[in-house]
C-alpha positions in Angstrom: -231.2 62.4 -64.0 -229.2 61.4 -60.9 -227.1 63.8 -58.9 -224.7 63.1 -56.0 -224.4 65.9 -53.6 -220.9 66.9 -52.5 -222.0 69.3 -49.8 -221.3 73.0 -49.1 -218.6 74.6 -51.1 -218.5 78.1 -49.5 -220.2 79.8 -46.6 -218.8 83.2 -45.4 -216.9 83.0 -42.1 -217.7 86.7 -41.4 -214.1 87.9 -41.8 -214.8 90.0 -45.0 -216.7 93.3 -44.5 -218.9 92.7 -47.6 -219.5 89.0 -46.8 -220.6 88.7 -43.2 -223.3 86.2 -44.2 -225.1 84.3 -47.1 -223.7 83.2 -50.4 -226.6 83.6 -52.8 -227.3 82.6 -56.4 -224.1 80.9 -57.5 -223.3 81.9 -61.0 -220.4 80.0 -62.6 -218.2 81.1 -65.5 -215.3 79.1 -66.9 -212.1 81.2 -66.5 -209.6 78.6 -67.8 -209.4 74.8 -68.2 -208.6 74.6 -64.6 -210.6 77.4 -62.8 -214.3 77.9 -62.5 -215.3 81.3 -61.1 -218.5 81.4 -59.1 -219.9 84.9 -58.9 -221.9 85.0 -55.7 -223.8 87.6 -53.7 -223.0 88.0 -50.0 -224.5 90.3 -47.3 -222.8 92.8 -45.1 -223.7 93.5 -41.5 -226.7 95.4 -42.6 -228.0 92.7 -44.9 -227.0 94.6 -48.1 -225.9 92.4 -50.9 -222.8 92.8 -53.1 -221.2 90.6 -55.8 -217.9 88.9 -55.3 -216.6 85.5 -56.4 -215.2 82.2 -55.3 -212.8 80.4 -57.6 -212.9 76.6 -57.5 -211.1 73.8 -59.3 -212.8 73.0 -62.7 -212.1 69.3 -62.0 -213.1 69.3 -58.3 -215.5 72.2 -57.7 -215.7 71.4 -54.0 -212.1 72.7 -53.7 -211.8 76.4 -53.3 -208.8 78.1 -55.0 -209.4 81.8 -54.2 -212.0 84.1 -52.6 -212.4 87.7 -53.6 -211.2 90.1 -50.9 -213.4 92.9 -52.2 -216.7 92.9 -54.2 -216.4 93.1 -58.0 -219.7 95.0 -58.1 -220.9 97.3 -55.4 -224.3 98.9 -54.8 -225.5 101.7 -57.1 -225.6 105.4 -56.3 -228.2 106.7 -53.9 -231.7 106.8 -55.5 -230.8 104.3 -58.2 -232.6 101.1 -58.8 -229.8 99.1 -57.2 -228.9 101.3 -54.2 -230.1 98.7 -51.7 -228.2 95.6 -53.0 -227.1 93.9 -56.1 -227.3 90.1 -57.0 -225.5 88.5 -60.0 -227.6 86.0 -61.9 -225.7 85.4 -65.2 -222.2 85.8 -66.6 -221.0 85.2 -70.1 -218.2 86.1 -72.5 -219.3 88.4 -75.3 -218.0 87.8 -78.9 -215.4 90.6 -78.3 -214.0 88.8 -75.1 -215.5 91.1 -72.5 -217.5 89.5 -69.6 -221.1 90.6 -69.3 -222.4 90.3 -65.8 -226.2 90.5 -65.5 -227.6 91.3 -62.1 -230.7 92.3 -60.1 -230.9 95.6 -58.3 -233.0 95.9 -55.1 -235.0 99.0 -54.6 -237.1 99.6 -51.5 -240.5 101.1 -51.9 -243.1 102.9 -49.6 -246.2 101.0 -50.6 -244.8 97.7 -51.8 -241.9 95.9 -50.1 -239.5 96.3 -53.0 -238.9 96.3 -56.8 -236.5 94.1 -58.6 -235.1 95.3 -61.9 -232.1 94.1 -63.9 -228.8 95.8 -64.8 -225.6 95.0 -66.7 -222.0 95.5 -65.8 -219.0 94.7 -68.0 -215.4 93.7 -67.3 -212.3 93.1 -69.3 -210.8 90.7 -66.7 -213.7 89.5 -64.6 -212.2 91.2 -61.5 -213.8 94.6 -61.6 -217.0 95.5 -63.3 -218.4 98.8 -64.6 -222.1 99.4 -65.2 -223.1 100.1 -68.8 -225.6 102.6 -67.4 -227.0 103.7 -64.0 -230.5 102.7 -65.0 -231.9 99.2 -65.6 -231.5 97.4 -68.9 -234.8 95.8 -67.9 -236.9 98.8 -66.8 -240.4 98.5 -65.5 -243.2 98.4 -68.1 -247.0 98.3 -68.0 -246.9 94.5 -68.5 -244.0 93.9 -66.1 -244.5 96.5 -63.4 -242.6 95.5 -60.3 -240.3 92.6 -61.2 -238.0 92.1 -64.2 -235.3 90.1 -62.6 -233.3 86.9 -62.4 -231.9 87.2 -66.0 -230.0 84.3 -67.5 -228.4 85.3 -70.9 -226.7 83.4 -73.7 -225.2 84.4 -77.0 -226.8 82.3 -79.7 -226.0 82.7 -83.4 -225.6 86.5 -83.6 -228.2 87.4 -80.9 -228.5 87.5 -77.2 -231.3 85.5 -75.6 -232.6 86.1 -72.1 -234.8 84.0 -69.8 -236.0 86.0 -66.8 -238.8 86.3 -64.2 -241.4 89.1 -64.4 -244.6 90.1 -62.7 -246.9 92.9 -61.5 -248.7 91.4 -58.4 -248.3 90.6 -54.8 -250.1 88.1 -52.6 -250.4 87.8 -48.8 -248.9 84.6 -47.3 -249.0 84.1 -43.6 -249.4 87.8 -43.1 -246.5 88.8 -45.4 -246.7 90.3 -48.9 -245.0 88.0 -51.4 -244.3 88.7 -55.1 -245.9 86.8 -58.0 -244.0 86.3 -61.2 -243.7 83.8 -64.1 -240.8 83.0 -66.4 -240.3 84.8 -69.7 -238.1 85.0 -72.8 -236.8 88.0 -74.9 -234.0 88.6 -77.4 -231.5 91.5 -78.1 -229.0 92.3 -80.8 -226.4 93.6 -78.4 -227.2 92.3 -75.0 -227.9 95.8 -73.7 -231.1 96.9 -75.3 -234.1 94.6 -74.6 -237.9 94.7 -75.3 -240.3 96.1 -72.7 -241.9 92.8 -72.1 -241.6 89.2 -73.2 -243.9 86.2 -73.8 -244.4 83.8 -71.0 -242.1 80.8 -71.3 -243.2 78.9 -68.2 -246.5 80.0 -66.6 -247.5 79.5 -63.0 -250.0 76.6 -63.3 -250.2 74.9 -59.9 -252.3 76.3 -57.1 -249.4 76.0 -54.6 -247.0 78.1 -56.8 -246.5 81.8 -56.8 -243.2 82.4 -58.4 -240.0 81.2 -60.1 -236.4 81.8 -59.1 -233.4 82.5 -61.4 -233.6 80.3 -64.5 -230.5 78.6 -66.0 -230.5 77.3 -69.5 -228.2 74.8 -71.2 -228.1 73.2 -74.6 -226.9 69.9 -76.0 -227.6 67.5 -78.8 -230.9 66.6 -77.3 -232.2 70.2 -77.2 -232.6 72.9 -74.6 -232.7 72.3 -70.8 -234.1 74.8 -68.3 -233.4 74.6 -64.6 -235.3 76.9 -62.3 -236.7 77.3 -58.8 -240.4 77.0 -57.8 -241.7 79.1 -54.9 -244.3 77.0 -53.0 -247.0 78.7 -51.0 -247.4 75.8 -48.6 -243.7 75.6 -47.8 -242.7 79.3 -47.9 -239.5 78.0 -49.7 -238.1 76.9 -53.0 -237.8 73.6 -54.7 -236.1 73.0 -58.1 -237.8 72.5 -61.4 -236.8 71.3 -64.8 -238.1 71.7 -68.4 -237.1 70.8 -71.9 -237.5 72.5 -75.3 -236.6 72.1 -78.9 -236.1 75.8 -79.5 -235.6 77.5 -76.1 -239.0 79.2 -76.5 -241.7 76.6 -75.9 -241.0 74.5 -72.8 -242.4 71.3 -71.3 -242.1 71.0 -67.6 -240.6 67.8 -66.3 -239.9 68.7 -62.7 -239.9 65.1 -61.5 -237.0 64.2 -63.9 -234.5 66.6 -62.3 -233.6 64.1 -59.6 -232.5 66.4 -56.7 -234.5 67.2 -53.6 -234.0 68.5 -50.1 -231.8 66.4 -47.8 -233.2 64.7 -44.6 -231.1 67.1 -42.5 -228.4 69.7 -42.8 -227.7 72.8 -44.8 -230.3 72.0 -47.6 -232.9 70.2 -45.6 -235.6 72.9 -46.0 -234.9 74.3 -49.5 -233.0 73.7 -52.7 -232.9 76.5 -55.2 -231.0 78.7 -57.8 -229.5 75.8 -59.8 -226.7 76.6 -62.2 -225.5 73.7 -64.4 -222.1 73.7 -66.1 -219.8 71.1 -67.8 -216.1 71.2 -66.8 -213.3 68.7 -66.2 -215.2 66.0 -68.0 -218.2 66.1 -65.6 -221.5 68.0 -65.3 -221.9 70.0 -62.1 -224.9 71.6 -60.4 -224.3 74.6 -58.1 -227.2 75.6 -55.8 -228.3 77.2 -52.6 -230.0 75.4 -49.7 -231.9 76.8 -46.7 -233.0 80.4 -46.3 -231.9 81.7 -49.7 -228.2 81.1 -49.3 -227.7 81.7 -45.6 -226.1 78.2 -45.3 -223.8 78.9 -48.3 -223.8 77.3 -51.7 -223.1 73.7 -52.6 -222.4 71.5 -55.6 -223.7 68.2 -56.9 -222.2 66.0 -59.7 -224.3 64.3 -62.3 -224.0 60.5 -62.3 -226.8 59.5 -64.7 
């Protein structure tokens, strides 16, 4: 694959109370033939994340059409799994037309740094979302104790399929505790109720890896395509990965074929991560974050081969 980077699409200018900094994990959804809505998580002055959106042209995603004045999903109630921040990772239209927004909730802990569990919020118009429940749809389980996050969901022939990251361990890197998780797959009849754990779809195999970022799956005539982020121990940062599959369950890693890396300088010179690939306006686009987990905003690249 060959991608041509078009640069930063959006970085908060600090004028919005809920978006003082960062624009994390761009999550596109086609709103019309002309508009792509990019759900994105920004941080307030205290570093708490909330979900808003940036609308861009479906034919020229580097051109912003509208920016949400208020978040579409706020933090959860005190004591809930998502009371310290929420991050959208997947948006899709259900068969009845509603928009399902899957997100990760941040919960601080006394003896580990945090837990990451997943919730679901639903909307009729994509502008304001209501939680289906106050507890996670991916609750902790004995096999996936601390992390059940980063969900990407698709509706496929009468069932919902989810690819997500999960794990139960931490490691010490440069004096800091860091999570360890691999990439897994589960299915649901309604998109709300999911199994307690799933089989590993992509394991951690390289000695320099300790986790994967939000997966993103597409499908075409050639099969299934998986875009994900790989957390490197030596770098303390993400690089992008790529895998292929005939069924969406068994994957073959082909990271070198993705064809997008860090730039020599600038906003994505230290990291590239959280890829989201979508076809619109006759082209294939890749939205992603650069340095420091979205601190420099999110950008877009167009596929050219």
